N, C-alpha and C positions, 0 to 999 in steps of 0.2 A: 443669065443662065438660070434655068429652073430645073428642079429635081422633083420627082414624085416618088415618095417612099410608101410602099404598100405592104401590109401584113399579108404574106402569101397564104396563110391559113384562113383568114377571114375576109380578105379582099378590102379591108378598111384602110383608108389613108391614115398615115401616122404623122403626128406633129412632133417637133423637136422635144417637147415636154413628155411625150409618150416614151421616148428613148432614154433621155437623160434629165436629171433634176436641174431645171433652169432656174437657179437661185444664186445667191451671193458666192458660194464656192465655185460655181461654174464661171461666173463673171470674173472672179479673181484669177482663175486659171487662164482664161482667155486673155485678160489684161496683163498677165504676168510676162508676156512677151517671149515665151519659149517656143511658140509655134509660128513660123514664118508663113506668109501667104504664098500662093503659087507663083506670082510673077514679080515679086519685089522682096528685097531683104527688109527687115524691120526698120533699118536706118533710112531706107528710100521711100517709105510709105508716104503718100501725099496727104494722108489724114491720120488723126490719132487713133490708136486702138480703141479708145473709149467711144469715139464717134462710130467706128466700124462695128463695135459690139452692138450699139444701139440700132444699127441697120441690118442685123441678121434677119434674113427673110426666108431662108430655106436650108435644107441639110440633105446629106446622103450618107449611106453606109458603104464602106469598102471592106475588104477582107480583114484589115487590121486597124482601121481608123474611122472616126466620125468626121465627116466633111461638113464644114459650116460655110454657107454662102452668105456674103454680106454685100450690101450695096456700097459702091465707091464712086468717086468722082469720074467724070468722063476721061480725065487724064490718066486714070488708073484702069480704064477699060470698062467702067460702069459696075463691075463686080469683082470681088476677090474671093478665093476659096482658101480656107485654112483646114488642114487635116490634123486631127488630134488623136493620137494612138489610144486605143481602148485601155491599154495598161495605165495610161495617165489619168483616165477619168473613171476607172473601175468603181470607186465608191459612189460616184454620181450616177452611174447607170441604173435605170429602173430594174427591178428584180427580173423581169422577163427578158432582159437584154444582158444580164451579167455573164451569160455563156460566151459572149463575144470576147471576153478577156482571154479565154483559153485558146482562141483561134490562132 
């Protein structure tokens, strides 16, 4: 699965780091295990969250969440998506995306 996230005002492609601070607090939030992937419960994951975090390759924005796409084993369908509500990452959002918390 691939996503293309574009700034609709400038037409520029956005990277995950343009939307959220991708640093230790974001890693800890992801690894905290409170956000289940789309097709498995956390207990059923074929790989560790740490391994999945290291394989994040894309993202998307929904009305209320940041979607993170990570590579996974073929047994898991080759990718998994995790949706993290903006309210849970509010402090980590870049200033130009903090408005998403109020949506």
